[in-house]
C-alpha positions as CSV (number, residue, x, y, z in Angstrom):
1,X,-20.7,5.0,-52.0
2,X,-23.0,4.8,-49.2
3,X,-23.1,7.4,-46.5
4,X,-22.6,5.5,-43.3
5,X,-22.9,6.9,-39.5
6,X,-21.5,4.8,-36.4
7,X,-22.5,5.6,-32.9
8,X,-19.8,4.5,-30.6
9,X,-19.2,5.1,-26.9
10,X,-15.8,6.7,-27.0
11,X,-12.5,6.0,-28.9
12,X,-11.5,2.5,-28.5
13,X,-7.9,1.0,-29.5
14,X,-9.7,-2.0,-30.8
15,X,-12.3,-0.2,-32.9
16,X,-10.2,2.2,-34.6
17,X,-8.5,0.1,-37.3
18,X,-12.0,-1.1,-38.3
19,X,-12.9,2.6,-38.8
20,X,-9.9,3.4,-40.7
21,X,-10.4,0.3,-43.0
22,X,-14.1,1.1,-43.4
23,X,-13.8,4.6,-44.2
24,X,-11.8,3.7,-47.6
25,X,-14.9,1.6,-48.8
26,X,-17.7,3.9,-47.5
27,X,-18.3,7.6,-46.7
28,X,-18.0,7.1,-42.8
29,X,-18.7,9.4,-40.2
30,X,-18.4,8.3,-36.5
31,X,-20.3,10.0,-33.4
32,X,-18.5,9.6,-30.3
33,X,-20.8,9.7,-27.1
34,X,-18.0,10.3,-24.4
35,X,-14.7,11.8,-24.2
36,X,-12.8,9.5,-22.1
37,X,-9.9,11.1,-19.8
38,X,-6.9,9.4,-18.5
39,X,-8.4,9.7,-15.0
40,X,-11.7,8.1,-16.6
41,X,-9.5,5.1,-17.6
42,X,-8.3,4.6,-14.1
43,X,-11.9,4.4,-12.9
44,X,-12.8,2.0,-15.4
45,X,-10.5,-0.6,-13.9
46,X,-7.1,-0.1,-15.2
47,X,-5.8,1.2,-11.9
48,X,-3.8,4.1,-13.2
49,X,-4.5,7.2,-15.3
50,X,-3.3,7.0,-18.8
51,X,-3.9,7.9,-22.7
52,X,-3.4,5.1,-25.4
53,X,-0.3,5.2,-27.4
54,X,-1.5,4.5,-30.6
55,X,-4.0,6.7,-32.9
56,X,-7.5,6.4,-32.1
57,X,-9.0,9.2,-34.3
58,X,-7.0,9.2,-37.5
59,X,-8.0,8.1,-40.9
60,X,-11.8,8.5,-40.5
61,X,-14.2,11.3,-40.0
62,X,-15.7,11.7,-36.6
63,X,-17.4,14.1,-34.2
64,X,-18.4,14.3,-30.4
65,X,-22.0,14.2,-29.3
66,X,-23.2,16.4,-26.4
67,X,-23.3,14.1,-23.4
68,X,-26.0,15.5,-21.0
69,X,-25.4,12.9,-18.4
70,X,-25.1,14.2,-14.8
71,X,-22.4,11.4,-14.4
72,X,-20.8,10.9,-17.8
73,X,-18.9,7.4,-18.3
74,X,-19.4,4.3,-20.4
75,X,-19.7,1.6,-17.6
76,X,-23.3,2.6,-17.0
77,X,-26.8,2.9,-18.8
78,X,-27.1,6.7,-18.0
79,X,-23.4,7.7,-18.5
80,X,-24.0,8.3,-21.9
81,X,-27.2,10.7,-22.6
82,X,-27.1,12.4,-26.2
83,X,-30.5,13.6,-27.3
84,X,-28.9,15.6,-30.2
85,X,-27.9,12.4,-32.1
86,X,-31.3,12.5,-33.8
87,X,-30.6,15.9,-35.2
88,X,-27.0,14.8,-36.1
89,X,-28.3,11.8,-38.1
90,X,-31.1,13.8,-39.9
91,X,-28.8,16.6,-41.0
92,X,-26.1,13.8,-42.1
93,X,-28.5,12.3,-44.6
94,X,-27.1,8.9,-44.0
95,X,-27.9,5.6,-45.7
96,X,-27.5,3.7,-42.9
97,X,-26.4,3.8,-39.0
98,X,-24.4,1.2,-37.2
99,X,-25.1,1.2,-33.4
100,X,-22.5,-0.3,-31.1
101,X,-24.9,-2.2,-28.7
102,X,-27.8,-1.3,-26.6
103,X,-26.1,-1.1,-23.3
104,X,-26.2,3.0,-23.0
105,X,-29.0,5.3,-23.3
106,X,-27.1,6.8,-26.2
107,X,-27.5,3.6,-28.1
108,X,-31.3,3.7,-27.6
109,X,-31.5,7.3,-28.5
110,X,-29.7,6.6,-31.7
111,X,-31.8,3.5,-32.6
112,X,-35.0,5.3,-32.0
113,X,-33.7,8.3,-34.3
114,X,-32.9,5.8,-37.0
115,X,-36.4,4.4,-36.9
116,X,-38.0,7.8,-36.8
117,X,-35.9,8.9,-39.7
118,X,-36.3,5.9,-41.7
119,X,-32.7,5.1,-41.5
120,X,-31.5,1.5,-41.9
121,X,-30.3,0.6,-38.4
122,X,-27.6,-2.2,-38.0
123,X,-26.7,-3.1,-34.4
124,X,-23.2,-4.3,-33.4
125,X,-23.0,-5.7,-29.9
126,X,-21.1,-8.7,-28.5
127,X,-23.4,-10.0,-25.8
128,X,-23.9,-13.7,-25.0
129,X,-26.3,-15.9,-23.0
130,X,-25.4,-17.2,-19.5
131,X,-26.9,-14.9,-16.8
132,X,-29.2,-16.0,-14.2
133,X,-32.3,-17.9,-15.7
134,X,-34.7,-15.4,-13.9
135,X,-33.0,-12.6,-15.4
136,X,-33.1,-14.1,-19.0
137,X,-36.8,-14.9,-18.4
138,X,-37.5,-11.5,-17.8
139,X,-35.5,-10.0,-20.4
140,X,-36.9,-12.3,-23.2
141,X,-40.0,-10.4,-24.3
142,X,-38.7,-7.0,-24.5
143,X,-35.4,-8.1,-26.0
144,X,-37.1,-10.2,-28.7
145,X,-39.5,-7.0,-29.6
146,X,-36.3,-4.7,-29.7
147,X,-33.5,-6.9,-31.3
148,X,-35.8,-7.9,-34.2
149,X,-36.6,-4.3,-35.2
150,X,-33.1,-3.9,-36.4
151,X,-32.5,-4.1,-40.1
152,X,-29.0,-6.4,-39.7
153,X,-26.9,-7.4,-36.7
154,X,-23.2,-7.6,-37.0
155,X,-22.6,-10.4,-34.9
156,X,-18.8,-10.9,-33.8
157,X,-18.8,-14.5,-32.9
158,X,-20.4,-17.9,-32.2
159,X,-21.6,-17.0,-28.8
160,X,-23.1,-13.7,-29.9
161,X,-24.7,-15.3,-32.7
162,X,-26.7,-17.7,-30.3
163,X,-27.6,-14.8,-28.3
164,X,-29.4,-13.0,-31.1
165,X,-30.9,-16.1,-32.4
166,X,-32.3,-16.8,-28.9
167,X,-34.1,-13.7,-29.1
168,X,-35.5,-14.5,-32.6
169,X,-33.3,-12.5,-34.9
170,X,-33.7,-14.0,-38.5
171,X,-30.8,-15.7,-40.0
172,X,-31.1,-13.4,-42.9
173,X,-30.3,-10.2,-40.6
174,X,-27.1,-11.7,-39.2
175,X,-23.7,-10.9,-40.7
176,X,-20.4,-12.0,-39.2
177,X,-18.5,-8.8,-38.5
178,X,-15.8,-10.5,-35.9
179,X,-13.9,-9.0,-33.1
180,X,-10.4,-8.2,-34.4
181,X,-7.3,-6.3,-33.9
182,X,-4.5,-5.0,-36.4
183,X,-3.1,-8.3,-36.7
184,X,-0.4,-7.1,-39.1
185,X,0.8,-4.5,-36.6
186,X,1.1,-7.0,-33.6
187,X,2.8,-9.7,-35.8
188,X,5.3,-7.3,-37.1
189,X,6.1,-5.9,-33.8
190,X,6.3,-9.4,-32.2
191,X,8.8,-10.3,-35.0
192,X,10.9,-7.3,-34.3
193,X,10.9,-8.2,-30.6
194,X,12.3,-11.6,-31.3
195,X,15.1,-10.2,-34.0
196,X,16.0,-7.4,-31.8
197,X,16.6,-9.3,-28.5
198,X,13.8,-7.7,-26.9
199,X,12.0,-10.7,-26.1
200,X,15.0,-12.7,-24.8
201,X,15.7,-9.6,-22.5
202,X,12.2,-9.6,-21.0
203,X,12.5,-13.3,-20.4
204,X,15.6,-13.0,-18.6
205,X,14.3,-10.0,-16.5
206,X,11.3,-12.6,-15.4
207,X,14.1,-15.0,-14.2
208,X,13.0,-17.6,-17.2
209,X,15.3,-19.7,-18.7
210,X,15.1,-20.7,-22.5
211,X,13.5,-24.2,-21.6
212,X,11.2,-22.4,-19.1
213,X,7.5,-22.3,-20.1
214,X,6.1,-18.9,-19.5
215,X,2.4,-18.1,-19.3
216,X,1.1,-14.6,-19.4
217,X,-2.2,-13.0,-18.2
218,X,-3.0,-9.5,-19.8
219,X,-5.9,-7.6,-18.5
220,X,-7.3,-5.5,-15.8
221,X,-6.8,-7.0,-12.4
222,X,-10.5,-7.3,-11.6
223,X,-12.9,-9.9,-10.3
224,X,-14.6,-11.0,-13.8
225,X,-11.2,-11.9,-15.3
226,X,-10.6,-14.2,-12.5
227,X,-6.7,-13.6,-12.3
228,X,-6.4,-15.6,-8.9
229,X,-7.2,-18.8,-10.8
230,X,-4.3,-18.0,-12.8
231,X,-2.0,-17.5,-9.6
232,X,-3.3,-20.6,-8.2
233,X,-2.4,-22.6,-11.2
234,X,1.0,-21.4,-11.3
235,X,1.3,-22.3,-7.7
236,X,0.2,-25.7,-8.2
237,X,2.5,-26.5,-11.0
238,X,5.4,-25.0,-9.3
239,X,4.6,-27.4,-6.1
240,X,4.5,-30.2,-8.5
241,X,8.0,-29.4,-9.8
242,X,7.3,-28.0,-13.2
243,X,9.2,-25.2,-14.6
244,X,6.2,-23.0,-15.5
245,X,6.3,-19.5,-14.6
246,X,3.9,-16.3,-15.0
247,X,3.8,-12.8,-15.9
248,X,0.8,-10.6,-15.1
249,X,0.6,-7.7,-17.4
250,X,-1.9,-5.1,-16.0
251,X,-3.0,-3.3,-13.1
252,X,-6.0,-3.1,-11.0
253,X,-7.8,-3.3,-7.7
254,X,-7.0,-6.9,-7.0
255,X,-3.2,-6.4,-7.4
256,X,-2.3,-6.5,-3.7
257,X,-4.3,-9.6,-3.1
258,X,-2.9,-11.4,-5.9
259,X,0.7,-10.6,-4.8
260,X,-0.2,-11.9,-1.3
261,X,-1.9,-15.1,-2.9
262,X,1.5,-15.7,-5.0
263,X,3.7,-15.3,-2.1
264,X,1.8,-17.6,0.0
265,X,1.3,-20.3,-2.9
266,X,5.0,-19.8,-4.0
267,X,3.9,-19.2,-7.4
268,X,6.6,-18.0,-9.7
269,X,5.0,-15.0,-11.0
270,X,6.3,-11.5,-12.2
271,X,3.6,-8.5,-11.8
272,X,4.8,-6.4,-14.8
273,X,2.0,-3.8,-14.3
274,X,0.3,-1.6,-17.0
275,X,1.7,-1.9,-20.5
276,X,0.5,0.3,-23.2
277,X,-0.2,-1.0,-26.8
278,X,3.0,-0.6,-28.2
279,X,4.6,-2.3,-25.7
280,X,2.3,-5.2,-25.8
281,X,3.7,-7.3,-28.9
282,X,7.1,-7.3,-26.9
283,X,5.4,-9.1,-24.0
284,X,3.7,-11.6,-26.0
285,X,6.9,-12.3,-27.9
286,X,8.7,-12.9,-24.5
287,X,5.8,-15.4,-23.2
288,X,4.9,-18.9,-24.7
289,X,1.3,-18.5,-24.1
290,X,-1.6,-16.5,-22.7
291,X,-4.2,-17.7,-20.1
292,X,-7.5,-16.0,-19.9
293,X,-9.5,-17.5,-17.1
294,X,-12.5,-14.9,-17.3
295,X,-16.0,-15.5,-16.3
296,X,-19.1,-15.0,-18.7
297,X,-19.1,-11.4,-18.3
298,X,-15.9,-11.6,-20.7
299,X,-18.1,-11.3,-23.9
300,X,-14.9,-11.9,-25.9
301,X,-11.2,-11.3,-24.7
302,X,-9.4,-9.4,-27.3
303,X,-6.1,-10.4,-25.8
304,X,-6.4,-13.7,-27.3
305,X,-6.5,-12.1,-30.7
306,X,-3.6,-9.9,-29.8
307,X,-1.6,-13.1,-28.7
308,X,-2.4,-15.3,-31.8
309,X,-1.5,-12.4,-34.0
310,X,1.9,-12.5,-32.3
311,X,2.1,-16.4,-32.9
312,X,1.0,-17.2,-29.3
313,X,-1.7,-19.9,-28.3
314,X,-4.2,-19.5,-25.8
315,X,-5.8,-21.4,-22.7
316,X,-9.1,-19.7,-22.5
317,X,-12.2,-20.6,-19.9
318,X,-14.9,-21.8,-21.6
319,X,-17.1,-19.3,-20.4
320,X,-15.1,-16.5,-22.4
321,X,-17.1,-15.1,-25.3
322,X,-14.1,-16.0,-27.8
323,X,-13.4,-19.6,-26.8
324,X,-15.6,-21.2,-29.6
325,X,-14.2,-18.8,-32.2
326,X,-10.4,-18.8,-31.5
327,X,-9.6,-21.9,-29.6
328,X,-9.2,-25.1,-31.5
329,X,-8.1,-27.8,-29.0
330,X,-4.3,-28.8,-29.7
331,X,-4.1,-26.6,-32.6
332,X,-4.5,-23.0,-31.3
333,X,-4.7,-23.7,-27.7
334,X,-7.1,-25.1,-25.1
335,X,-10.1,-24.4,-23.3
336,X,-10.9,-25.5,-19.6
337,X,-13.7,-25.4,-17.2
338,X,-14.3,-22.0,-15.5
339,X,-12.9,-21.8,-12.1
340,X,-11.5,-25.4,-12.0
341,X,-7.8,-24.4,-11.2
342,X,-6.5,-28.0,-11.6
343,X,-8.2,-28.4,-15.1
344,X,-6.5,-25.1,-16.0
345,X,-3.2,-26.5,-14.8
346,X,-3.7,-29.6,-16.8
347,X,-4.5,-27.7,-19.5
348,X,-1.1,-25.6,-19.1
349,X,0.9,-28.8,-19.1
350,X,-0.9,-30.1,-22.1
351,X,0.0,-27.0,-24.1
352,X,3.5,-27.3,-23.1
353,X,3.7,-30.7,-24.4
354,X,2.1,-29.7,-27.6
355,X,4.2,-26.7,-28.4
356,X,7.4,-29.2,-27.7
357,X,5.9,-31.7,-30.2
358,X,5.0,-29.4,-33.1
359,X,5.1,-25.6,-32.7
360,X,5.3,-25.0,-36.3
361,X,1.9,-26.6,-37.0
362,X,0.3,-24.5,-33.9
363,X,1.9,-21.3,-35.5
364,X,0.4,-22.2,-38.7
365,X,-2.9,-23.1,-37.4
366,X,-3.0,-19.8,-35.4
367,X,-2.1,-17.7,-38.7
368,X,-5.1,-19.3,-40.4
369,X,-7.5,-18.7,-37.8
370,X,-6.6,-15.0,-37.7
371,X,-7.4,-14.4,-41.4
372,X,-10.8,-15.1,-40.4
373,X,-10.8,-12.8,-37.3
374,X,-9.2,-9.9,-39.1
375,X,-10.0,-6.1,-39.8
376,X,-10.4,-7.1,-43.8
377,X,-12.9,-9.8,-42.5
378,X,-14.7,-7.3,-40.5
379,X,-14.9,-4.9,-43.3
380,X,-16.2,-7.5,-45.7
381,X,-19.0,-8.5,-43.5
382,X,-19.8,-5.0,-42.8
383,X,-20.2,-4.2,-46.5
384,X,-22.3,-7.3,-46.7
385,X,-24.7,-6.1,-44.3
386,X,-24.7,-2.5,-45.8
387,X,-25.5,-3.8,-49.4
388,X,-28.4,-6.0,-48.0
389,X,-30.2,-3.1,-46.1
390,X,-28.7,0.3,-47.2
391,X,-30.1,2.1,-50.5
392,X,-27.7,5.1,-51.3
393,X,-29.7,8.4,-51.4
394,X,-29.8,10.7,-54.7
395,X,-26.8,12.9,-55.0
396,X,-29.0,16.0,-54.8
397,X,-30.2,14.9,-51.5
398,X,-26.9,14.5,-50.0
399,X,-25.5,17.4,-47.4
400,X,-23.2,19.8,-48.8
401,X,-19.8,20.1,-48.1
């Protein structure tokens, strides 16, 4: 069984299920660079202090690196500075190390340590192309040199794979380790919400009738997610006489502005505020579909995974990272042109018709898609990459326990 390290920024609700599942297949140890606090969550854009209400540290070995940054955080390069990562990797005698990207100083420190210690280094990021042409040109040579040094890349989806190929990463070093959520947990909880009547009660609280079409926005109310496009599309559809409603699940700095926008445009939208992980399946079950209007800074959009695990299709901007992987037009949802509110509104009506015509077929298509974007699929891809690059060390060289 190979001994594998992962260097991650901080405990994240989406990563914990992958860590737990992987720990059943390899001797895994996760090193975190930063201890996130409830106030830190608020500062990260959630708009309120909180702790996640699902277990983030159960089921796998983990430890904390000493973060020497004068301004600790995970939203800037210098927010994680952990020079002791080299000593920790050396002491652990690891067969391979997975580094969770390259946007933090800690990640570069981990990569350099791997190269110095002759530990196979695998990157898992989710970057995609689409920044300014000048910026892309400036990055090309250093990124091409850096990214090609990795022994393997665990790419999360189509846009991320294109990014890596653009910078010259060989096909043989690419392994699909998809972004995923705990599909089974979300599906079971959504089913329970429907059976128990909680989903119906939520809809009634939103003023939605059985025949109403309820679209849901889920995420931080911040500029890159373009929540105003959602509000404006709802206003346009309402003005045209369509029984279409919205619920916005999330909080953030744009909330007051969005409420003014909704009132001015006559959009029928409920602001439900932040909801923690265990509550989210109820909201997906109560809505009919989700909308992700984000710009290209949304390198994936895991709310779409959550929604589809709960049997809910999605309308996604063509700039969001997950669009090419999760959205099959007319089967699991639709894409629309980023920022074009009329196109978004048209796709919302098109999805309403598709659900009325053949909801069962769409539900089956989403279930099939989620098999490819699941924790087991992510583990299979990780094991394939490890098998390609890691040679287990002799037992006498392993650290004592």
